[in-house]
All heavy atoms as an XYZ file, in Angstrom:
886
protein
N     -72.644   -152.022    178.358
C     -71.849   -151.009    179.052
C     -70.529   -150.789    178.368
O     -70.098   -149.659    178.267
C     -71.749   -151.396    180.548
C     -71.052   -150.421    181.311
S     -72.090   -149.018    181.694
C     -71.231   -148.268    182.987
N     -69.860   -151.906    178.031
C     -68.548   -151.830    177.410
C     -68.659   -151.064    176.096
O     -67.751   -150.257    175.761
C     -67.950   -153.242    177.200
C     -66.641   -153.156    176.460
C     -67.728   -153.886    178.556
N     -69.657   -151.284    175.332
C     -69.856   -150.642    174.029
C     -70.068   -149.145    174.226
O     -69.504   -148.365    173.433
N     -70.767   -148.736    175.280
C     -70.944   -147.284    175.492
C     -69.622   -146.634    175.918
O     -69.338   -145.511    175.482
C     -71.906   -147.071    176.654
C     -73.363   -147.395    176.249
C     -74.317   -147.090    177.343
C     -75.758   -147.392    176.924
N     -76.699   -147.071    178.027
N     -68.730   -147.303    176.686
C     -67.469   -146.744    177.051
C     -66.526   -146.653    175.774
O     -65.845   -145.644    175.640
C     -66.786   -147.595    178.141
C     -67.388   -147.495    179.510
C     -66.677   -148.438    180.481
C     -67.276   -146.035    180.005
N     -66.598   -147.626    174.933
C     -65.770   -147.589    173.733
C     -66.204   -146.453    172.878
O     -65.393   -145.765    172.297
C     -65.884   -148.946    173.014
N     -67.503   -146.266    172.717
C     -68.043   -145.106    171.938
C     -67.678   -143.794    172.517
O     -67.314   -142.854    171.805
N     -67.745   -143.707    173.850
C     -67.336   -142.458    174.502
C     -65.820   -142.222    174.295
O     -65.482   -141.051    174.051
C     -67.579   -142.589    176.009
C     -67.239   -141.380    176.859
C     -68.011   -140.124    176.416
C     -67.556   -141.634    178.327
N     -65.034   -143.233    174.377
C     -63.606   -143.084    174.135
C     -63.279   -142.606    172.704
O     -62.470   -141.729    172.490
C     -62.851   -144.399    174.415
C     -62.623   -144.660    175.871
C     -61.780   -145.907    176.079
O     -61.933   -146.916    175.402
N     -60.884   -145.886    177.078
N     -64.033   -143.183    171.754
C     -63.800   -142.781    170.346
C     -64.195   -141.282    170.176
O     -63.504   -140.524    169.537
C     -64.666   -143.606    169.400
C     -64.003   -144.976    169.086
C     -64.654   -145.626    167.921
N     -66.106   -145.750    168.056
C     -66.696   -146.793    168.648
N     -66.015   -147.737    169.180
N     -68.039   -146.867    168.722
N     -65.287   -140.870    170.743
C     -65.761   -139.483    170.645
C     -64.785   -138.565    171.302
O     -64.444   -137.511    170.806
C     -67.142   -139.329    171.187
C     -68.246   -139.938    170.337
C     -69.613   -139.506    170.714
N     -69.938   -139.733    172.106
C     -70.491   -140.829    172.694
N     -70.832   -141.822    171.891
N     -70.741   -140.954    173.969
N     -64.263   -138.937    172.500
C     -63.315   -138.166    173.211
C     -62.034   -137.999    172.372
O     -61.442   -136.904    172.287
C     -63.025   -138.777    174.592
C     -62.056   -137.968    175.460
C     -62.524   -136.560    175.711
C     -61.819   -138.739    176.803
N     -61.551   -139.065    171.787
C     -60.319   -139.036    170.956
C     -60.567   -138.108    169.761
O     -59.635   -137.335    169.384
C     -59.929   -140.425    170.476
C     -59.352   -141.304    171.573
C     -59.158   -142.700    171.124
O     -59.648   -143.186    170.062
N     -58.330   -143.449    171.849
N     -61.714   -138.147    169.210
C     -62.095   -137.270    168.044
C     -62.028   -135.766    168.446
O     -61.449   -134.974    167.746
C     -63.424   -137.649    167.516
C     -63.800   -137.054    166.177
C     -65.111   -137.594    165.717
C     -65.434   -137.011    164.279
N     -66.729   -137.512    163.850
N     -62.542   -135.505    169.610
C     -62.543   -134.106    170.150
C     -61.151   -133.662    170.411
O     -60.713   -132.536    170.096
C     -63.403   -133.953    171.371
C     -63.228   -132.646    172.084
C     -64.892   -134.073    171.003
N     -60.341   -134.541    171.018
C     -58.952   -134.228    171.345
C     -58.178   -133.953    170.071
O     -57.313   -133.035    170.007
C     -58.286   -135.372    172.167
C     -58.771   -135.443    173.599
C     -58.243   -136.616    174.305
O     -57.772   -137.608    173.707
O     -58.288   -136.578    175.605
N     -58.371   -134.764    169.031
C     -57.653   -134.626    167.783
C     -58.102   -133.249    167.131
O     -57.235   -132.550    166.629
C     -58.049   -135.716    166.791
C     -56.892   -136.557    166.447
C     -57.190   -137.594    165.324
N     -58.486   -138.094    165.243
C     -58.936   -139.181    165.781
N     -58.158   -139.910    166.492
N     -60.220   -139.602    165.634
N     -59.300   -132.883    167.229
C     -59.785   -131.645    166.625
C     -59.171   -130.435    167.359
O     -58.763   -129.471    166.762
C     -61.370   -131.563    166.705
N     -59.055   -130.540    168.704
C     -58.443   -129.459    169.511
C     -56.962   -129.325    169.129
O     -56.431   -128.205    169.035
C     -58.675   -129.683    170.958
C     -60.037   -129.432    171.574
C     -60.119   -129.916    173.014
C     -60.397   -127.975    171.424
N     -56.304   -130.468    169.026
C     -54.864   -130.486    168.678
C     -54.637   -129.841    167.260
O     -53.746   -129.056    167.098
C     -54.253   -131.855    168.747
N     -55.551   -130.216    166.305
C     -55.463   -129.660    164.951
C     -55.688   -128.176    164.947
O     -54.941   -127.436    164.245
C     -56.444   -130.330    164.029
C     -56.062   -131.785    163.739
O     -54.907   -132.152    164.019
O     -56.957   -132.494    163.215
N     -56.619   -127.706    165.723
C     -56.891   -126.264    165.830
C     -55.703   -125.561    166.409
O     -55.307   -124.435    165.959
C     -58.187   -126.009    166.645
O     -59.291   -126.650    166.086
C     -58.456   -124.551    166.770
N     -55.146   -126.061    167.495
C     -53.974   -125.413    168.093
C     -52.792   -125.412    167.114
O     -52.100   -124.400    167.001
C     -53.585   -126.191    169.338
N     -52.594   -126.432    166.341
C     -51.512   -126.515    165.341
C     -51.740   -125.475    164.256
O     -50.821   -124.756    163.805
C     -51.367   -127.894    164.760
C     -50.310   -128.032    163.732
C     -48.895   -127.964    164.263
O     -48.709   -127.897    165.481
O     -47.958   -127.846    163.488
N     -52.966   -125.309    163.801
C     -53.298   -124.337    162.728
C     -53.047   -122.937    163.255
O     -52.525   -122.082    162.499
C     -54.741   -124.523    162.283
C     -54.924   -125.721    161.432
C     -56.451   -125.950    161.123
O     -57.288   -125.305    161.626
N     -56.688   -126.951    160.271
N     -53.406   -122.675    164.480
C     -53.182   -121.315    165.081
C     -51.652   -121.052    165.204
O     -51.236   -119.946    164.870
C     -53.893   -121.205    166.441
C     -55.369   -121.089    166.353
C     -55.977   -121.142    167.691
O     -55.388   -121.503    168.698
N     -57.295   -120.798    167.750
N     -50.917   -122.059    165.594
C     -49.469   -121.912    165.679
C     -48.849   -121.661    164.322
O     -48.030   -120.772    164.161
C     -48.908   -123.113    166.320
C     -47.459   -123.090    166.676
C     -46.933   -124.334    167.359
N     -46.773   -125.435    166.487
C     -45.685   -125.674    165.765
N     -44.644   -124.810    165.841
N     -45.568   -126.659    164.953
N     -49.240   -122.402    163.290
C     -48.716   -122.222    161.976
C     -49.132   -120.891    161.333
O     -48.454   -120.438    160.413
C     -49.120   -123.445    161.034
C     -48.465   -124.748    161.459
C     -48.994   -125.884    160.573
C     -46.911   -124.696    161.350
N     -50.199   -120.301    161.825
C     -50.668   -119.005    161.211
C     -49.559   -117.963    161.504
O     -49.535   -116.936    160.777
C     -51.983   -118.583    161.860
N     -48.757   -118.150    162.551
C     -47.672   -117.163    162.850
C     -46.377   -117.389    162.052
O     -45.444   -116.622    162.171
C     -47.352   -117.220    164.306
C     -48.604   -116.729    165.188
O     -49.395   -115.954    164.671
O     -48.625   -117.164    166.358
N     -46.355   -118.466    161.257
C     -45.167   -118.780    160.480
C     -44.907   -117.729    159.387
O     -45.792   -117.321    158.690
C     -45.327   -120.194    159.826
S     -44.000   -120.663    158.782
N     -43.614   -117.358    159.324
C     -43.252   -116.390    158.268
C     -42.320   -116.967    157.263
O     -41.689   -116.255    156.449
C     -42.596   -115.082    158.876
C     -41.331   -115.458    159.683
C     -43.551   -114.340    159.752
C     -40.465   -114.258    160.047
N     -42.174   -118.301    157.217
C     -41.385   -118.970    156.181
C     -42.009   -118.757    154.801
O     -43.193   -118.539    154.723
C     -41.292   -120.471    156.495
S     -40.377   -120.835    158.037
N     -41.187   -118.866    153.794
C     -41.668   -118.661    152.459
C     -41.651   -119.976    151.709
O     -40.936   -120.135    150.689
C     -40.808   -117.596    151.757
C     -40.848   -116.251    152.465
C     -40.076   -115.251    151.654
N     -40.869   -114.957    150.543
C     -40.586   -113.886    149.749
N     -39.678   -113.036    150.018
N     -41.374   -113.686    148.667
N     -42.457   -120.892    152.176
C     -42.514   -122.214    151.551
C     -43.981   -122.484    151.152
O     -44.898   -121.937    151.740
C     -41.994   -123.343    152.494
C     -42.667   -123.242    153.837
C     -40.503   -123.255    152.607
C     -42.231   -124.349    154.774
N     -44.190   -123.319    150.207
C     -45.520   -123.654    149.702
C     -45.705   -123.167    148.271
O     -45.021   -122.253    147.792
N     -46.788   -123.625    147.670
C     -47.020   -123.277    146.220
C     -47.400   -121.799    146.056
O     -47.235   -121.314    144.951
C     -48.148   -124.231    145.874
C     -48.803   -124.603    147.138
C     -47.744   -124.596    148.166
N     -47.927   -121.146    147.104
C     -48.409   -119.810    146.902
C     -47.326   -118.752    147.191
O     -47.576   -117.545    147.077
C     -49.641   -119.564    147.760
C     -50.835   -120.371    147.386
C     -52.004   -120.032    148.257
C     -53.185   -120.883    147.780
N     -54.406   -120.616    148.588
N     -46.191   -119.183    147.690
C     -45.118   -118.264    148.012
C     -44.266   -117.862    146.840
O     -43.820   -118.793    146.101
C     -44.265   -118.816    149.146
S     -45.118   -118.955    150.747
N     -43.950   -116.628    146.704
C     -43.071   -116.169    145.643
C     -41.650   -116.462    146.084
O     -41.324   -116.588    147.232
C     -43.243   -114.646    145.460
N     -40.755   -116.657    145.095
C     -39.371   -116.931    145.459
C     -38.688   -115.716    146.089
O     -39.145   -114.637    145.934
C     -38.722   -117.298    144.082
C     -39.555   -116.599    143.064
C     -40.991   -116.623    143.650
N     -37.660   -115.960    146.829
C     -36.864   -114.979    147.470
C     -35.826   -114.577    146.460
O     -35.040   -115.369    145.954
C     -36.232   -115.467    148.735
O     -37.266   -115.868    149.638
C     -35.387   -114.358    149.411
N     -35.740   -113.281    146.149
C     -34.789   -112.763    145.170
C     -33.707   -112.015    145.953
O     -33.975   -111.117    146.707
C     -35.455   -111.887    144.140
C     -36.554   -112.639    143.385
C     -34.405   -111.364    143.163
C     -37.370   -111.797    142.432
N     -32.433   -112.391    145.683
C     -31.319   -111.751    146.369
C     -30.470   -111.077    145.271
O     -30.007   -111.682    144.325
C     -30.426   -112.794    147.083
N     -30.342   -109.759    145.373
C     -29.577   -108.969    144.384
C     -28.156   -108.733    144.943
O     -27.983   -108.376    146.075
C     -30.264   -107.620    144.154
C     -31.611   -107.774    143.549
C     -32.773   -107.735    144.354
C     -31.754   -107.873    142.159
C     -34.062   -107.780    143.772
C     -33.025   -108.030    141.611
C     -34.131   -107.953    142.412
O     -35.382   -108.053    141.842
N     -27.192   -108.872    144.020
C     -25.794   -108.688    144.445
C     -25.523   -107.216    144.734
O     -24.611   -106.915    145.513
C     -24.861   -109.131    143.331
O     -24.984   -108.369    142.125
N     -26.342   -106.343    144.276
C     -26.135   -104.881    144.567
C     -26.805   -104.505    145.889
O     -26.522   -103.421    146.379
C     -26.784   -104.047    143.458
O     -28.155   -104.428    143.314
C     -26.033   -104.198    142.140
N     -27.560   -105.410    146.509
C     -28.194   -105.104    147.785
C     -28.078   -106.272    148.721
O     -29.106   -106.865    149.229
C     -29.718   -104.795    147.546
C     -29.931   -103.589    146.632
C     -31.425   -103.430    146.343
O     -32.147   -104.417    146.189
O     -31.838   -102.262    146.214
N     -26.845   -106.732    149.058
C     -26.672   -107.877    149.921
C     -27.250   -107.622    151.306
O     -27.700   -108.610    151.944
C     -25.205   -108.082    149.948
C     -24.571   -106.803    149.589
C     -25.619   -106.150    148.679
N     -27.340   -106.427    151.751
C     -27.840   -106.084    153.125
C     -29.357   -106.418    153.204
O     -29.834   -106.867    154.279
C     -27.588   -104.686    153.512
C     -28.302   -103.605    152.702
C     -27.649   -103.347    151.343
O     -26.538   -103.769    151.048
O     -28.364   -102.614    150.523
N     -30.060   -106.324    152.128
C     -31.484   -106.675    152.138
C     -31.661   -108.196    152.330
O     -32.531   -108.693    153.060
C     -32.231   -106.183    150.912
C     -32.417   -104.700    150.864
C     -33.272   -104.324    149.694
C     -33.523   -102.840    149.678
N     -34.359   -102.429    148.563
N     -30.828   -108.961    151.642
C     -30.896   -110.429    151.745
C     -30.502   -110.851    153.166
O     -31.115   -111.721    153.753
C     -30.052   -111.147    150.662
C     -30.036   -112.618    150.859
C     -31.200   -113.351    150.541
C     -28.949   -113.285    151.308
C     -31.200   -114.764    150.765
C     -28.979   -114.660    151.516
C     -30.101   -115.367    151.207
N     -29.463   -110.165    153.626
C     -28.980   -110.500    155.014
C     -30.071   -110.246    156.032
O     -30.294   -111.014    156.945
C     -27.738   -109.647    155.318
C     -27.079   -110.046    156.677
C     -25.815   -109.286    156.910
O     -25.572   -108.250    156.267
O     -25.064   -109.769    157.734
N     -30.818   -109.128    155.847
C     -31.938   -108.862    156.770
C     -32.992   -109.932    156.684
O     -33.548   -110.334    157.733
C     -32.505   -107.483    156.490
N     -33.278   -110.389    155.448
C     -34.266   -111.447    155.269
C     -33.853   -112.716    155.924
O     -34.603   -113.361    156.669
C     -34.483   -111.721    153.804
C     -35.360   -110.684    153.060
C     -36.807   -110.884    153.295
O     -37.300   -112.027    153.263
O     -37.509   -109.860    153.410
N     -32.613   -113.087    155.722
C     -32.134   -114.391    156.204
C     -31.937   -114.394    157.738
O     -31.936   -115.423    158.369
C     -30.852   -114.844    155.585
C     -29.627   -114.078    155.885
S     -28.183   -114.709    155.005
C     -27.132   -115.087    156.346
N     -31.857   -113.218    158.349
C     -31.597   -113.113    159.778
C     -32.940   -113.032    160.602
O     -32.906   -113.080    161.787
C     -30.717   -111.935    160.109
C     -29.255   -112.215    159.805
O     -28.821   -113.418    159.806
N     -28.512   -111.229    159.525
N     -34.099   -112.946    159.870
C     -35.401   -112.989    160.577
C     -35.630   -114.368    161.096
O     -35.286   -115.373    160.389
C     -36.499   -112.535    159.653
C     -36.474   -111.107    159.291
C     -37.706   -110.773    158.428
O     -38.647   -111.535    158.273
N     -37.679   -109.551    157.918
N     -36.144   -114.485    162.272
C     -36.439   -115.779    162.864
C     -37.972   -116.041    162.790
O     -38.750   -115.182    163.110
C     -35.993   -115.810    164.312
C     -34.491   -115.762    164.442
C     -33.959   -115.948    165.856
N     -34.462   -117.151    166.492
C     -33.956   -118.384    166.308
N     -32.988   -118.584    165.415
N     -34.372   -119.449    166.975
N     -38.326   -117.223    162.384
C     -39.728   -117.634    162.271
C     -40.168   -117.905    163.714
O     -39.491   -118.722    164.476
C     -39.898   -118.824    161.439
S     -41.613   -119.508    161.437
N     -41.276   -117.334    164.191
C     -41.749   -117.574    165.527
C     -42.142   -119.049    165.785
O     -42.238   -119.472    166.905
C     -42.919   -116.609    165.707
C     -43.300   -116.165    164.335
C     -42.106   -116.376    163.481
N     -42.453   -119.757    164.687
C     -42.880   -121.148    164.857
C     -41.723   -122.091    164.749
O     -41.567   -122.999    165.601
C     -43.921   -121.494    163.722
C     -44.297   -122.957    163.777
C     -45.151   -120.628    163.834
N     -40.863   -121.967    163.754
C     -39.788   -122.923    163.485
C     -38.417   -122.499    164.076
O     -37.499   -123.267    164.133
C     -39.659   -123.170    161.996
C     -40.890   -123.613    161.314
N     -41.655   -122.766    160.554
C     -41.554   -124.790    161.427
C     -42.714   -123.489    160.155
N     -42.658   -124.676    160.640
N     -38.303   -121.219    164.408
C     -36.951   -120.706    164.828
C     -36.150   -120.251    163.581
O     -35.871   -119.099    163.415
N     -35.903   -121.205    162.720
C     -35.233   -120.940    161.417
C     -36.257   -120.476    160.452
O     -37.348   -121.072    160.308
C     -34.491   -122.170    160.924
C     -33.958   -122.027    159.506
C     -32.770   -121.312    159.342
C     -34.612   -122.604    158.427
C     -32.243   -121.179    158.043
C     -34.100   -122.409    157.187
C     -32.959   -121.715    156.975
N     -36.007   -119.394    159.639
C     -36.940   -118.986    158.645
C     -36.476   -119.531    157.332
O     -35.388   -119.188    156.789
C     -36.997   -117.432    158.576
C     -37.990   -116.968    157.484
C     -38.104   -115.489    157.450
N     -39.118   -115.106    156.520
C     -39.038   -114.025    155.787
N     -38.099   -113.216    155.915
N     -40.048   -113.767    154.916
N     -37.350   -120.354    156.684
C     -37.036   -120.974    155.406
C     -37.479   -119.933    154.337
O     -38.627   -119.531    154.337
C     -37.809   -122.250    155.218
C     -37.340   -123.064    154.002
O     -36.831   -122.436    153.016
O     -37.483   -124.301    154.078
N     -36.554   -119.504    153.488
C     -36.793   -118.489    152.454
C     -37.263   -119.152    151.196
O     -37.537   -118.447    150.195
C     -35.551   -117.665    152.226
C     -35.087   -116.835    153.406
C     -33.823   -116.070    153.037
C     -36.159   -115.862    153.854
N     -37.494   -120.437    151.152
C     -38.058   -121.097    150.034
C     -37.084   -121.064    148.844
O     -35.811   -121.144    149.007
N     -37.644   -120.973    147.678
C     -36.832   -120.971    146.398
C     -36.023   -119.635    146.372
O     -36.580   -118.561    146.430
C     -37.671   -121.118    145.184
C     -36.955   -121.241    143.906
N     -36.231   -122.357    143.565
C     -36.776   -120.314    142.944
C     -35.694   -122.122    142.356
N     -35.956   -120.919    141.994
N     -34.690   -119.745    146.202
C     -33.840   -118.574    146.136
C     -33.473   -118.274    144.672
O     -33.069   -119.211    143.982
C     -32.526   -118.815    146.949
C     -32.718   -118.881    148.467
C     -31.333   -119.214    149.069
C     -33.237   -117.567    149.028
N     -33.493   -117.034    144.322
C     -33.030   -116.616    143.024
C     -31.950   -115.479    143.288
O     -32.232   -114.457    143.914
C     -34.119   -116.011    142.140
C     -35.150   -117.063    141.859
C     -33.569   -115.409    140.839
C     -36.368   -116.575    141.085
N     -30.730   -115.788    142.899
C     -29.661   -114.842    143.109
C     -29.424   -114.070    141.795
O     -29.111   -114.681    140.721
C     -28.331   -115.547    143.508
N     -29.639   -112.768    141.790
C     -29.384   -111.907    140.630
C     -28.039   -111.208    140.816
O     -27.942   -110.321    141.650
C     -30.501   -110.936    140.513
S     -32.128   -111.595    140.210
N     -27.114   -111.636    140.005
C     -25.754   -111.051    140.123
C     -25.498   -110.080    139.014
O     -25.831   -110.414    137.853
C     -24.704   -112.198    140.088
C     -24.855   -113.054    141.336
C     -23.800   -114.163    141.292
N     -23.857   -114.961    142.472
C     -24.486   -116.134    142.518
N     -25.163   -116.553    141.501
N     -24.520   -116.788    143.698
N     -24.955   -108.983    139.358
C     -24.634   -107.971    138.348
C     -23.099   -107.874    138.315
O     -22.378   -108.286    139.199
C     -25.202   -106.586    138.758
C     -26.716   -106.662    138.813
C     -27.345   -106.878    140.014
C     -27.511   -106.543    137.669
C     -28.712   -106.895    140.085
C     -28.822   -106.607    137.727
C     -29.454   -106.779    138.948
N     -22.537   -107.415    137.205
C     -21.081   -107.383    136.968
C     -20.455   -106.341    137.869
O     -20.370   -105.214    137.520
C     -20.769   -107.150    135.506
C     -19.262   -107.238    135.279
C     -21.504   -108.116    134.623
N     -20.131   -106.816    139.048
C     -19.367   -105.948    140.003
C     -18.874   -106.890    141.054
O     -19.599   -107.329    141.933
C     -20.357   -104.878    140.590
C     -19.598   -103.797    141.342
O     -18.311   -103.836    141.333
O     -20.222   -102.892    141.926
N     -17.552   -107.159    141.003
C     -16.934   -108.189    141.799
C     -17.110   -108.125    143.316
O     -17.407   -109.085    143.938
N     -16.955   -106.979    143.912
C     -16.953   -106.895    145.398
C     -18.347   -107.234    145.943
O     -18.496   -107.958    146.935
C     -16.681   -105.397    145.804
C     -15.247   -105.029    145.546
O     -14.449   -106.001    145.399
O     -14.963   -103.845    145.481
N     -19.435   -106.835    145.296
C     -20.760   -107.115    145.780
C     -21.113   -108.614    145.637
O     -21.759   -109.162    146.429
C     -21.838   -106.220    145.041
C     -21.709   -104.761    145.423
C     -22.339   -103.852    144.450
O     -22.714   -104.304    143.318
O     -22.485   -102.715    144.742
N     -20.615   -109.226    144.533
C     -20.904   -110.591    144.323
C     -20.324   -111.504    145.406
O     -20.931   -112.381    145.930
C     -20.384   -111.081    142.978
C     -20.641   -112.524    142.749
C     -20.231   -113.016    141.390
N     -20.518   -114.424    141.397
C     -20.220   -115.221    140.405
N     -19.548   -114.720    139.339
N     -20.478   -116.452    140.391
N     -19.084   -111.216    145.832
C     -18.487   -111.976    146.905
C     -19.325   -111.906    148.161
O     -19.585   -112.853    148.877
C     -17.031   -111.495    147.150
C     -16.493   -112.155    148.392
C     -16.113   -111.767    145.891
N     -19.820   -110.685    148.490
C     -20.612   -110.489    149.697
C     -21.907   -111.306    149.627
O     -22.240   -112.020    150.565
C     -20.922   -109.023    149.881
O     -21.736   -108.783    150.963
N     -22.545   -111.270    148.452
C     -23.839   -112.080    148.331
C     -23.559   -113.542    148.347
O     -24.268   -114.278    149.003
C     -24.574   -111.672    147.036
C     -25.876   -112.409    146.810
C     -26.872   -112.072    147.873
C     -26.442   -112.123    145.456
N     -22.497   -113.968    147.699
C     -22.156   -115.381    147.700
C     -21.885   -115.875    149.139
O     -22.261   -116.981    149.523
C     -20.958   -115.692    146.844
C     -21.354   -115.598    145.299
O     -22.554   -115.657    145.051
O     -20.458   -115.601    144.529
N     -21.199   -115.068    149.896
C     -20.917   -115.437    151.321
C     -22.196   -115.563    152.080
O     -22.402   -116.479    152.877
C     -20.025   -114.373    152.016
C     -18.600   -114.417    151.439
O     -18.204   -115.387    150.762
O     -17.867   -113.440    151.671
N     -23.137   -114.665    151.889
C     -24.404   -114.680    152.603
C     -25.243   -115.911    152.149
O     -25.847   -116.570    152.985
C     -25.231   -113.430    152.357
C     -24.632   -112.133    152.964
C     -25.430   -110.934    152.455
C     -24.752   -112.214    154.508
N     -25.247   -116.189    150.913
C     -25.943   -117.371    150.401
C     -25.360   -118.654    150.997
O     -26.112   -119.575    151.409
C     -25.944   -117.416    148.830
C     -26.812   -116.385    148.114
C     -26.433   -116.341    146.624
C     -28.246   -116.638    148.303
N     -24.049   -118.723    151.045
C     -23.399   -119.956    151.678
C     -23.794   -120.051    153.129
O     -24.066   -121.168    153.606
C     -21.916   -119.795    151.501
C     -21.419   -120.033    150.078
O     -22.222   -120.572    149.294
O     -20.255   -119.662    149.802
N     -23.808   -118.930    153.832
C     -24.190   -118.928    155.233
C     -25.599   -119.396    155.421
O     -25.928   -120.203    156.284
C     -23.956   -117.545    155.849
C     -24.282   -117.509    157.320
C     -24.108   -116.098    157.932
O     -23.401   -115.272    157.352
O     -24.696   -115.850    159.033
N     -26.538   -118.870    154.603
C     -27.877   -119.264    154.702
C     -28.096   -120.794    154.443
O     -28.811   -121.435    155.139
C     -28.774   -118.449    153.728
C     -30.183   -118.964    153.594
C     -31.097   -118.706    154.657
C     -30.605   -119.827    152.562
C     -32.407   -119.221    154.599
C     -31.860   -120.332    152.533
C     -32.758   -120.039    153.523
O     -34.015   -120.551    153.469
N     -27.452   -121.251    153.370
C     -27.553   -122.648    153.069
C     -27.013   -123.531    154.197
O     -27.596   -124.602    154.426
C     -26.837   -122.951    151.739
C     -27.586   -122.404    150.538
C     -26.769   -122.540    149.239
C     -27.449   -121.857    148.048
N     -26.651   -121.881    146.897
N     -25.920   -123.151    154.834
C     -25.424   -123.904    155.916
C     -26.424   -123.910    157.122
O     -26.593   -124.957    157.745
C     -24.077   -123.298    156.402
N     -27.012   -122.736    157.385
C     -28.006   -122.655    158.461
C     -29.219   -123.582    158.160
O     -29.681   -124.312    158.998
C     -28.515   -121.260    158.625
C     -27.612   -120.309    159.280
C     -28.288   -118.963    159.443
N     -27.424   -117.882    159.731
C     -27.811   -116.604    159.779
N     -29.034   -116.262    159.627
N     -26.928   -115.656    160.075
N     -29.623   -123.589    156.879
C     -30.782   -124.372    156.520
C     -30.452   -125.890    156.645
O     -31.280   -126.672    157.169
C     -31.200   -124.071    155.083
C     -32.425   -124.826    154.644
C     -32.973   -124.371    153.235
C     -34.178   -125.143    152.888
N     -34.751   -124.642    151.675
N     -29.289   -126.281    156.208
C     -28.792   -127.729    156.313
C     -28.758   -128.101    157.822
O     -29.198   -129.215    158.165
C     -27.473   -127.859    155.623
N     -28.313   -127.255    158.670
C     -28.143   -127.530    160.092
C     -29.579   -127.692    160.680
O     -29.862   -128.600    161.472
C     -27.385   -126.472    160.880
C     -27.363   -126.614    162.364
C     -26.736   -127.923    162.862
O     -25.949   -128.523    162.132
O     -27.140   -128.370    163.914
N     -30.501   -126.788    160.282
C     -31.874   -126.858    160.759
C     -32.551   -128.147    160.345
O     -33.188   -128.856    161.142
C     -32.699   -125.672    160.285
C     -34.175   -125.787    160.471
C     -34.715   -125.624    161.766
C     -35.017   -126.150    159.451
C     -36.054   -125.777    161.976
C     -36.403   -126.291    159.685
C     -36.932   -126.092    160.927
O     -38.240   -126.249    161.163
N     -32.359   -128.502    159.060
C     -32.983   -129.734    158.576
C     -32.397   -130.975    159.236
O     -33.070   -131.933    159.521
C     -32.897   -129.768    157.018
C     -33.733   -128.792    156.331
C     -33.495   -128.652    154.882
O     -32.518   -129.247    154.366
O     -34.319   -128.002    154.218
N     -31.030   -130.954    159.498
C     -30.439   -132.076    160.150
C     -30.986   -132.255    161.581
O     -31.369   -133.341    162.052
C     -28.938   -131.925    160.226
C     -28.139   -133.097    160.851
C     -26.707   -132.823    161.184
N     -26.546   -131.727    162.151
C     -26.785   -131.814    163.472
N     -27.249   -132.974    163.938
N     -26.664   -130.807    164.309
N     -31.072   -131.119    162.283
C     -31.616   -131.165    163.617
C     -33.110   -131.663    163.595
O     -33.481   -132.405    164.530
C     -31.507   -129.784    164.331
N     -33.834   -131.145    162.681
C     -35.247   -131.609    162.552
C     -35.336   -133.120    162.309
O     -36.192   -133.770    162.895
C     -35.922   -130.777    161.513
C     -37.419   -131.026    161.391
C     -38.055   -130.238    160.316
C     -39.540   -130.581    160.204
N     -40.163   -130.026    158.982
N     -34.505   -133.595    161.425
C     -34.544   -135.058    161.193
C     -34.174   -135.853    162.456
O     -34.844   -136.843    162.725
C     -33.547   -135.395    160.030
C     -34.084   -135.147    158.640
C     -32.901   -135.439    157.611
C     -35.221   -136.058    158.322
N     -33.170   -135.381    163.184
C     -32.799   -136.082    164.419
C     -33.964   -136.051    165.394
O     -34.292   -137.065    166.053
C     -31.609   -135.418    165.031
C     -30.316   -135.722    164.347
C     -29.100   -135.096    164.983
O     -29.234   -134.422    166.011
O     -27.997   -135.208    164.387
N     -34.633   -134.906    165.528
C     -35.758   -134.769    166.419
C     -36.900   -135.708    166.046
O     -37.466   -136.408    166.846
C     -36.230   -133.328    166.500
C     -37.336   -133.064    167.388
N     -38.673   -133.138    166.972
C     -37.425   -132.895    168.747
C     -39.483   -132.915    167.978
N     -38.762   -132.756    169.103
N     -37.228   -135.707    164.745
C     -38.312   -136.572    164.238
C     -37.924   -138.035    164.423
O     -38.818   -138.828    164.781
C     -38.582   -136.290    162.740
C     -39.223   -134.926    162.564
O     -39.657   -134.286    163.506
O     -39.234   -134.470    161.393
N     -36.695   -138.361    164.294
C     -36.205   -139.771    164.481
C     -36.349   -140.210    165.908
O     -36.725   -141.342    166.209
C     -34.817   -139.931    163.921
C     -34.256   -141.302    164.084
N     -34.731   -142.408    163.376
C     -33.308   -141.831    164.913
C     -34.115   -143.473    163.701
N     -33.224   -143.169    164.655
N     -36.055   -139.269    166.857
C     -36.135   -139.586    168.264
C     -37.577   -139.785    168.714
O     -37.832   -140.534    169.605
C     -35.452   -138.553    169.050
C     -33.941   -138.480    168.965
C     -33.330   -137.345    169.656
O     -34.004   -136.485    170.201
N     -32.017   -137.286    169.734
N     -38.511   -139.027    168.095
C     -39.943   -139.147    168.491
C     -40.557   -140.438    167.956
O     -41.471   -140.914    168.569
C     -40.722   -137.934    167.920
C     -40.464   -136.689    168.707
C     -41.457   -135.569    168.277
O     -42.079   -135.696    167.231
O     -41.482   -134.542    169.041
N     -39.981   -141.001    166.900
C     -40.567   -142.208    166.335
C     -40.271   -143.423    167.081
O     -39.642   -143.517    168.006
C     -40.086   -142.343    164.895
């Protein structure tokens, strides 16, 4: 009898794990972050800082913070626009650092 209960518990745990994995996959399907090997880098042009600002201000429905992945800043010789793009890049990097710090604290508390 004990063996049957242990087998039942193992099967139940396997089903619970499969359901949890399915729910996690569905949740991650809504992620709009640009991370992973298949994602193209995010390109920020100094002549169009408003486009980069719009990208960095989008919120990921899964993570809250949207990770833009690898950033490439294309600067053109025009002083005013460069300052604006540099300010936006600094702001994005600060947000990303804060998100990663909070995530580490959360993961540490769960462990």
